[in-house]
Wavefront OBJ file of the C-alpha trace (Angstrom):
o trace
v 267.888 68.887 25.182
v 265.996 67.473 22.668
v 264.946 64.599 25.207
v 263.515 67.768 27.554
v 261.430 69.043 24.700
v 259.878 65.420 23.667
v 259.167 65.035 27.312
v 257.851 68.440 27.376
v 255.506 67.938 24.475
v 254.080 64.710 25.627
v 253.306 66.157 29.346
v 252.186 69.614 27.909
v 248.294 69.646 27.506
v 248.390 70.582 24.063
v 245.519 68.597 22.965
v 243.480 70.049 25.688
v 244.545 73.457 24.986
v 243.406 72.958 20.803
v 240.115 71.513 21.846
v 239.484 74.683 23.861
v 240.808 76.984 21.444
v 238.434 75.273 18.864
v 235.185 75.533 20.822
v 235.432 79.066 22.055
v 235.404 79.907 18.416
v 232.863 77.672 17.636
v 234.935 75.284 15.549
v 234.605 71.456 15.696
v 236.988 69.976 17.809
v 239.459 68.526 15.845
v 240.930 66.124 17.894
v 237.525 64.408 18.132
v 236.941 65.136 14.443
v 240.818 63.216 13.721
v 239.535 59.788 15.829
v 236.091 59.880 14.482
v 237.833 59.435 11.128
v 240.199 57.070 12.294
v 237.216 54.717 13.463
v 236.683 54.121 10.027
v 239.943 52.294 9.397
v 241.691 49.539 10.328
v 244.451 49.895 13.362
v 247.735 51.231 11.402
v 250.986 52.843 11.865
v 249.925 56.070 10.069
v 246.234 57.254 10.699
v 246.243 59.629 7.286
v 248.331 60.510 4.098
v 250.397 62.931 5.797
v 251.671 64.318 2.047
v 248.143 64.206 0.387
v 246.471 66.429 3.576
v 249.706 68.981 3.058
v 249.297 69.024 -0.548
v 245.138 69.363 0.140
v 245.818 71.941 2.706
v 247.675 74.229 0.100
v 245.105 73.773 -2.617
v 241.887 74.523 -0.191
v 243.773 77.530 1.604
v 244.135 79.236 -1.469
v 240.558 78.117 -2.688
v 239.714 79.974 0.408
v 241.369 82.830 -0.716
v 240.008 82.495 -4.184
v 236.279 82.663 -2.595
v 236.949 86.124 -1.230
v 238.308 87.556 -4.304
v 236.914 85.862 -7.275
v 233.557 85.816 -7.100
v 233.163 89.880 -5.651
v 235.159 90.684 -8.707
v 233.803 89.284 -12.069
v 234.530 92.260 -13.981
v 238.058 91.700 -13.875
v 240.009 89.429 -16.658
v 240.382 86.144 -15.015
v 242.451 82.663 -16.026
v 240.166 80.426 -18.615
v 238.776 78.015 -15.968
v 237.681 81.113 -13.744
v 235.920 82.671 -17.008
v 234.004 79.083 -17.559
v 233.795 77.629 -14.179
v 231.888 80.896 -13.023
v 229.468 81.787 -15.943
v 226.523 79.803 -14.874
v 225.672 79.201 -18.997
v 228.460 77.370 -19.403
v 228.942 74.138 -19.505
v 231.891 73.985 -16.555
v 229.630 75.858 -14.185
v 230.029 74.908 -10.631
v 227.385 76.261 -7.909
v 229.506 77.417 -5.144
v 227.138 78.478 -2.662
v 228.133 75.864 -0.726
v 231.692 75.346 -1.580
v 234.038 77.124 1.654
v 236.972 76.981 -1.275
v 236.893 77.614 -4.701
v 239.291 75.595 -6.416
v 239.986 74.765 -10.474
v 238.093 71.676 -11.044
v 237.408 71.694 -14.682
v 240.719 72.956 -16.871
v 243.136 71.687 -14.817
v 245.253 70.891 -17.922
v 248.228 73.003 -18.933
v 251.580 72.583 -20.632
v 255.119 73.245 -19.493
v 258.371 74.317 -21.419
v 261.390 73.754 -19.663
v 264.888 73.148 -20.596
v 266.740 69.510 -19.976
v 268.664 69.183 -17.002
v 267.014 72.107 -15.108
v 264.432 72.010 -12.569
v 262.831 75.372 -13.672
v 259.585 75.032 -15.518
v 257.078 77.498 -17.110
v 253.679 76.830 -17.361
v 250.905 77.807 -20.272
v 247.028 77.239 -19.825
v 244.636 76.118 -22.510
v 244.194 80.122 -23.659
v 247.998 80.762 -23.593
v 248.196 82.159 -19.734
v 251.988 81.916 -18.929
v 253.187 81.327 -15.521
v 256.991 81.682 -15.781
v 257.694 80.903 -12.275
v 256.400 78.123 -9.829
v 253.201 78.859 -8.234
v 253.598 82.408 -9.148
v 251.937 85.103 -11.163
v 251.324 85.126 -14.435
v 251.654 87.354 -17.745
v 248.788 87.302 -20.370
v 248.533 89.400 -23.696
v 245.447 91.047 -25.009
v 244.664 93.056 -28.730
v 242.240 95.836 -29.182
v 240.955 97.751 -31.898
v 240.386 101.302 -31.986
v 236.702 100.721 -32.724
v 235.822 99.437 -29.223
v 236.830 95.442 -30.346
v 239.193 93.511 -27.748
v 240.622 89.753 -28.150
v 240.991 88.424 -24.694
v 242.331 85.133 -24.830
v 240.851 83.620 -21.532
v 237.307 84.884 -22.736
v 237.894 83.249 -26.276
v 235.424 80.079 -26.932
v 237.712 78.815 -29.620
v 241.732 78.788 -29.978
v 244.056 76.603 -31.549
v 247.094 75.549 -29.248
v 250.178 73.321 -30.266
v 253.306 72.263 -29.035
v 256.378 72.109 -31.476
v 259.077 69.594 -30.260
v 261.483 69.903 -33.750
v 263.973 72.403 -31.968
v 262.754 72.617 -28.105
v 259.594 72.803 -26.436
v 257.509 75.495 -27.796
v 253.738 76.170 -26.817
v 252.314 78.090 -29.288
v 248.467 79.519 -29.236
v 246.742 81.521 -32.230
v 243.477 83.531 -31.729
v 241.478 85.051 -34.454
v 238.203 87.166 -33.822
v 236.477 89.965 -35.286
v 239.221 90.746 -37.574
v 241.765 90.762 -34.300
v 244.517 88.613 -34.028
v 246.842 87.536 -31.189
v 249.813 84.392 -31.442
v 252.017 83.956 -28.533
v 254.957 81.667 -28.537
v 256.427 80.590 -25.209
v 260.051 78.595 -24.951
v 262.755 78.486 -22.462
v 265.996 79.672 -23.462
v 269.374 79.958 -21.925
v 271.077 83.210 -21.180
v 274.068 83.887 -19.745
v 273.921 80.361 -18.272
v 270.762 81.568 -16.877
v 267.040 79.532 -17.831
v 264.710 81.956 -19.028
v 261.017 82.136 -19.834
v 260.755 83.862 -23.451
v 257.204 85.017 -24.600
v 256.747 86.651 -28.055
v 253.801 88.146 -28.904
v 252.412 88.509 -32.479
v 249.169 90.885 -32.846
v 247.072 92.255 -35.869
v 244.202 95.063 -35.655
v 243.371 95.985 -39.042
v 241.546 99.807 -37.490
v 244.652 99.912 -35.637
v 244.809 99.617 -31.576
v 246.766 98.274 -28.728
v 248.994 94.950 -28.102
v 248.555 94.929 -24.332
v 251.280 92.893 -22.257
v 249.500 92.370 -18.508
v 251.260 91.437 -15.559
v 248.449 89.193 -13.668
v 247.959 88.057 -10.150
v 247.233 84.848 -10.232
v 248.105 81.268 -12.106
v 246.109 78.123 -13.127
v 245.382 77.337 -9.284
v 244.202 80.610 -8.551
v 245.136 83.981 -6.862
v 248.905 84.472 -6.473
v 249.689 87.914 -4.571
v 251.247 90.557 -6.241
v 252.121 93.512 -3.783
v 254.644 95.781 -5.535
v 255.369 96.195 -9.291
v 258.231 98.914 -10.520
v 259.169 100.181 -13.859
v 263.222 99.458 -14.664
v 265.091 102.609 -14.529
v 264.699 102.776 -18.489
v 260.891 101.959 -18.512
v 261.731 98.715 -20.504
v 260.519 96.234 -17.747
v 259.080 95.559 -14.571
v 260.319 94.405 -11.283
v 257.960 92.111 -9.499
v 257.594 91.608 -5.655
v 261.019 93.314 -5.717
v 263.002 90.583 -6.765
v 261.854 88.871 -10.163
v 262.305 90.321 -13.565
v 260.154 91.143 -16.655
v 262.353 92.514 -18.994
v 260.738 93.912 -22.575
v 262.584 94.168 -25.890
v 261.444 97.567 -26.755
v 259.981 99.921 -24.527
v 256.257 100.313 -24.470
v 254.107 102.752 -25.873
v 252.160 103.031 -22.807
v 252.311 101.520 -19.322
v 250.153 101.520 -16.561
v 249.296 100.348 -12.962
v 246.555 99.442 -10.859
v 245.951 97.846 -7.356
v 242.937 96.309 -5.672
v 240.879 99.175 -4.610
v 241.342 100.998 -7.985
v 240.353 97.496 -9.994
v 241.956 95.697 -12.466
v 244.533 97.645 -14.767
v 242.269 96.183 -17.749
v 239.450 98.775 -16.938
v 241.961 101.340 -17.604
v 243.031 100.692 -21.163
v 241.124 103.243 -22.951
v 241.704 105.831 -20.371
v 243.559 108.980 -22.049
v 245.019 110.208 -18.558
v 248.822 108.891 -18.688
v 250.220 107.241 -15.589
v 252.691 108.941 -14.412
v 253.945 106.473 -11.604
v 256.986 104.514 -12.026
v 255.545 101.785 -9.482
v 252.567 100.501 -7.178
v 252.119 99.358 -3.694
v 249.266 96.926 -3.002
v 248.446 96.002 0.825
v 245.954 93.378 -0.602
v 248.050 91.649 -2.963
v 246.483 92.238 -6.026
v 248.575 94.699 -7.993
v 248.193 94.661 -11.774
v 250.095 96.329 -14.686
v 249.912 96.606 -18.216
v 252.646 97.693 -21.152
v 250.444 98.380 -24.294
v 252.410 98.793 -27.958
v 250.487 100.972 -30.681
v 249.472 98.527 -33.800
v 249.453 100.380 -37.234
v 246.425 99.210 -39.377
v 247.331 96.569 -41.681
v 250.688 95.331 -39.923
v 251.760 92.863 -37.221
v 253.099 94.360 -34.391
v 255.891 91.634 -32.438
v 256.852 92.332 -28.957
v 259.086 89.723 -27.026
v 259.752 89.331 -23.122
v 261.868 87.532 -21.041
v 261.866 86.269 -17.866
v 265.147 85.321 -15.695
v 263.732 82.066 -13.565
v 266.500 83.106 -10.856
v 266.336 85.391 -8.414
v 267.806 88.767 -9.078
v 269.406 87.986 -12.413
v 269.626 90.208 -15.260
v 267.505 93.011 -13.881
v 268.818 95.594 -15.776
v 269.269 93.357 -19.502
v 267.490 94.907 -22.082
v 268.221 92.147 -24.510
v 269.236 89.007 -23.308
v 272.160 87.424 -25.553
v 271.194 83.988 -25.457
v 274.356 81.545 -24.379
v 273.569 78.289 -25.502
v 271.757 76.836 -29.004
v 268.719 75.290 -27.065
v 268.360 72.932 -29.952
v 271.999 71.344 -29.342
v 271.078 71.130 -25.612
v 267.763 69.297 -26.535
v 269.313 67.043 -29.091
v 271.892 65.883 -26.827
v 269.649 65.155 -24.207
v 267.149 62.428 -26.520
v 270.533 61.221 -27.895
v 269.671 57.550 -28.741
v 266.204 57.942 -28.054
v 263.901 55.375 -29.870
v 262.178 57.195 -33.144
v 258.808 56.759 -33.948
v 258.298 56.426 -37.839
v 254.455 55.655 -38.739
v 251.620 56.354 -41.207
v 249.785 58.650 -38.427
v 251.581 61.897 -38.012
v 249.444 63.056 -35.195
v 250.922 59.660 -33.232
v 254.375 60.457 -34.187
v 253.508 64.367 -32.859
v 252.164 63.033 -29.530
v 255.193 60.246 -29.260
v 257.874 63.149 -29.430
v 255.432 65.317 -27.073
v 255.639 62.403 -24.329
v 259.548 62.296 -24.471
v 260.206 65.764 -24.700
v 257.971 65.971 -21.408
v 259.331 62.562 -19.709
v 262.912 64.736 -20.197
v 261.727 67.683 -19.172
v 259.970 66.244 -15.547
v 263.477 64.038 -15.067
v 266.282 66.639 -14.541
v 267.555 64.970 -11.302
v 265.135 62.752 -9.514
v 261.428 62.677 -11.121
v 258.114 63.692 -10.554
v 254.851 63.350 -12.537
v 254.021 66.773 -13.427
v 255.140 70.607 -13.564
v 252.869 72.172 -10.705
v 250.657 70.428 -8.452
v 252.344 66.720 -8.776
v 255.851 68.224 -8.939
v 256.755 66.184 -6.200
v 258.842 62.726 -5.690
v 256.691 59.396 -5.617
v 258.445 56.214 -5.931
v 255.617 54.904 -7.673
v 255.723 57.609 -10.438
v 259.347 57.074 -10.676
v 258.932 53.463 -11.198
v 256.634 53.776 -14.254
v 258.802 56.810 -15.834
v 262.215 55.002 -15.396
v 260.314 52.015 -17.368
v 259.561 54.490 -20.051
v 262.734 55.697 -20.034
v 264.344 52.735 -20.642
v 262.397 51.663 -23.211
v 262.419 54.568 -25.109
v 266.533 54.187 -25.028
v 267.436 57.165 -22.653
v 269.109 54.566 -20.432
v 271.433 57.410 -18.620
v 268.795 59.044 -17.494
v 266.818 56.293 -15.961
v 269.828 55.188 -14.162
v 270.186 58.338 -12.728
v 267.011 58.448 -11.604
v 267.487 55.129 -9.855
v 271.063 56.200 -8.061
v 268.517 59.127 -6.328
v 266.516 56.464 -4.805
v 269.530 55.545 -2.337
v 269.237 58.889 -0.405
v 265.622 58.106 0.501
v 266.110 54.495 2.090
v 266.152 54.720 5.760
v 268.303 52.255 8.041
v 265.171 49.599 7.849
v 265.761 49.068 4.537
v 262.524 51.147 3.585
v 262.264 53.372 0.444
v 260.861 56.268 1.939
v 258.785 59.158 -0.345
v 255.552 59.283 1.567
v 255.371 57.883 5.238
v 252.382 54.818 5.331
v 252.707 53.429 2.067
v 254.090 50.125 1.822
v 254.309 49.885 -1.904
v 257.406 51.832 -2.428
v 260.212 49.357 -1.795
v 258.784 47.049 -4.715
v 258.769 49.896 -6.909
v 262.179 50.685 -6.302
v 263.245 47.041 -6.398
v 260.973 46.293 -9.810
v 262.657 49.834 -11.227
v 266.468 48.440 -10.728
v 265.153 45.112 -12.194
v 263.757 46.370 -15.300
v 267.056 48.649 -15.602
v 268.946 45.317 -15.430
v 266.551 43.377 -18.070
v 266.236 46.268 -20.531
v 269.875 47.686 -20.569
v 271.930 44.560 -20.094
v 274.038 46.248 -17.360
v 275.154 43.850 -14.195
v 273.491 44.972 -11.271
v 276.351 47.176 -9.578
v 277.627 46.030 -6.467
v 276.959 49.190 -4.778
v 273.673 48.498 -4.997
v 273.973 45.122 -3.188
v 273.566 46.342 0.346
v 270.559 48.442 -0.407
v 268.629 46.067 -2.335
v 269.362 42.914 0.186
v 268.141 45.388 3.067
v 265.008 46.501 0.934
v 263.896 42.843 0.519
v 264.181 41.996 3.979
v 262.122 45.009 5.032
v 259.403 43.416 2.955
v 259.701 40.246 4.259
v 259.435 41.828 7.985
v 256.801 44.236 6.954
v 254.221 41.034 6.178
v 251.819 40.413 8.851
v 252.185 37.058 10.517
v 249.422 36.973 13.084
v 248.351 33.902 15.369
v 245.354 31.819 14.333
v 245.849 32.115 9.991
v 243.884 35.348 10.133
v 242.645 36.284 6.611
v 245.110 38.965 5.964
v 247.884 37.169 7.071
v 250.784 37.330 4.992
v 250.191 40.974 3.721
v 251.527 43.964 4.560
v 249.741 46.165 7.381
v 246.874 48.399 6.730
v 247.545 51.615 5.167
v 246.061 54.403 2.717
v 247.386 52.701 -0.135
v 248.210 55.336 -3.113
v 246.114 53.797 -5.404
v 242.900 53.583 -3.168
v 242.598 56.854 -0.975
v 240.441 55.536 1.315
v 240.417 54.361 4.766
v 243.226 52.343 5.978
v 242.907 48.300 4.953
v 244.771 45.949 3.517
v 245.352 46.687 0.177
v 246.518 44.427 -2.983
v 247.868 47.318 -4.554
v 250.825 47.368 -1.779
v 251.058 44.103 -1.547
v 251.198 43.593 -5.790
v 254.380 45.265 -5.557
v 255.503 43.563 -2.217
v 255.424 40.088 -4.316
l 1 2 3 4 5 6 7 8 9 10 11 12 13 14 15 16 17 18 19 20 21 22 23 24 25 26 27 28 29 30 31 32 33 34 35 36 37 38 39 40 41 42 43 44 45 46 47 48 49 50 51 52 53 54 55 56 57 58 59 60 61 62 63 64 65 66 67 68 69 70 71 72 73 74 75 76 77 78 79 80 81 82 83 84 85 86 87 88 89 90 91 92 93 94 95 96 97 98 99 100 101 102 103 104 105 106 107 108 109 110 111 112 113 114 115 116 117 118 119 120 121 122 123 124 125 126 127 128 129 130 131 132 133 134 135 136 137 138 139 140 141 142 143 144 145 146 147 148 149 150 151 152 153 154 155 156 157 158 159 160 161 162 163 164 165 166 167 168 169 170 171 172 173 174 175 176 177 178 179 180 181 182 183 184 185 186 187 188 189 190 191 192 193 194 195 196 197 198 199 200 201 202 203 204 205 206 207 208 209 210 211 212 213 214 215 216 217 218 219 220 221 222 223 224 225 226 227 228 229 230 231 232 233 234 235 236 237 238 239 240 241 242 243 244 245 246 247 248 249 250 251 252 253 254 255 256 257 258 259 260 261 262 263 264 265 266 267 268 269 270 271 272 273 274 275 276 277 278 279 280 281 282 283 284 285 286 287 288 289 290 291 292 293 294 295 296 297 298 299 300 301 302 303 304 305 306 307 308 309 310 311 312 313 314 315 316 317 318 319 320 321 322 323 324 325 326 327 328 329 330 331 332 333 334 335 336 337 338 339 340 341 342 343 344 345 346 347 348 349 350 351 352 353 354 355 356 357 358 359 360 361 362 363 364 365 366 367 368 369 370 371 372 373 374 375 376 377 378 379 380 381 382 383 384 385 386 387 388 389 390 391 392 393 394 395 396 397 398 399 400 401 402 403 404 405 406 407 408 409 410 411 412 413 414 415 416 417 418 419 420 421 422 423 424 425 426 427 428 429 430 431 432 433 434 435 436 437 438 439 440 441 442 443 444 445 446 447 448 449 450 451 452 453 454 455 456 457 458 459 460 461 462 463 464 465 466 467 468 469 470 471 472 473 474 475 476 477 478 479 480 481 482 483 484 485 486 487 488 489 490 491 492 493 494 495 496 497
């Protein structure tokens, strides 16, 4: 059957069909475009970095949605990067008339919280916006005063933000403006064996007012659709898109929903008409919600919300009993780690933060970031393994290396991205570093894999007739550290050596 399918694809005029469809719609011929692109490169086995093209396509697909949503609705409350990047008087402003897609180019900095050994990570942006699930919607907090004053974090010029790693990885963000104050603390905990994102809000408004917790249809990359929001039976939480739960530790004094045609729920904060609905559906995918709590003058209002990071878990739990001491989990995860005791306290903080980041980003395999770069690459793994070894986290480094072998094909090629010739050298170097730093002899189980990897390097080198300048180098490719047209790159050959 497979043979017939391959024969069909070979003979079916799919290139002609694509060309005709593109021309009929007035688009550039994609087949011609790709062949023209290829002329800038040396002939190669793989004409383009498919993994990067795939990631870029996803990024710009969202950017296309952003261009249709954000710039026409700038009266909404948006993430910090949008508030700055779309403001003509801001230093981060980017003109967009000739940009088909609108993506975050100016504030691509966010921090992750999580639990060692678990793949689920929650993001906190520079103004405390929390994206609890991978590529999901977000949670924001605002403070309003009875006299009309408002504290909206993404619109604040100043914020104090830090990550505290004494007990776990807790991200704390503080704001003070015109007497209003807001503090958010974000961390991950375990509840009944389920990883949970916990957000503690603490707010003060001297004249009295509201602490508002809002559900937002976006994240640090842009729009993330919310089609359905409904209240729990007791009114102490939301069910989002019919599968995720957001649970409050106390029932809000007011709640309200809105959908795209009625604007952002932010515009309804001061409405005196109660919202009697218990759910909202938005065809566009821009539903918003708010849970508002009265703040007594001179007193701080504290609210805790929790989001289970597994689908369908603990929907009806009003308060989650924490089933494991996160401090003990972290303590066990960094047991034996190299301590830094130096006169500069800030450097010690940065070192501890880096260690916690390494641990969070290596639950089983490892990756370079919690969101856009949450994917495996051998070049990242090599440096991460080396850092773990030098920090004293030997068993974690060993586990990452043991996962390498499932990615090795029959030819001996360690494959994470097709067409990159650096990966075998990086995998072998990481194994060598493990043995050198740990003092452990290479396990016998590695032998066949190591030999095949080395043979692949030898066979992959070019041995052309006539002694060409590139004799002995790897074939032309799109080297991961260059990202230009396919050529002979020393980065790949360095690792081959």
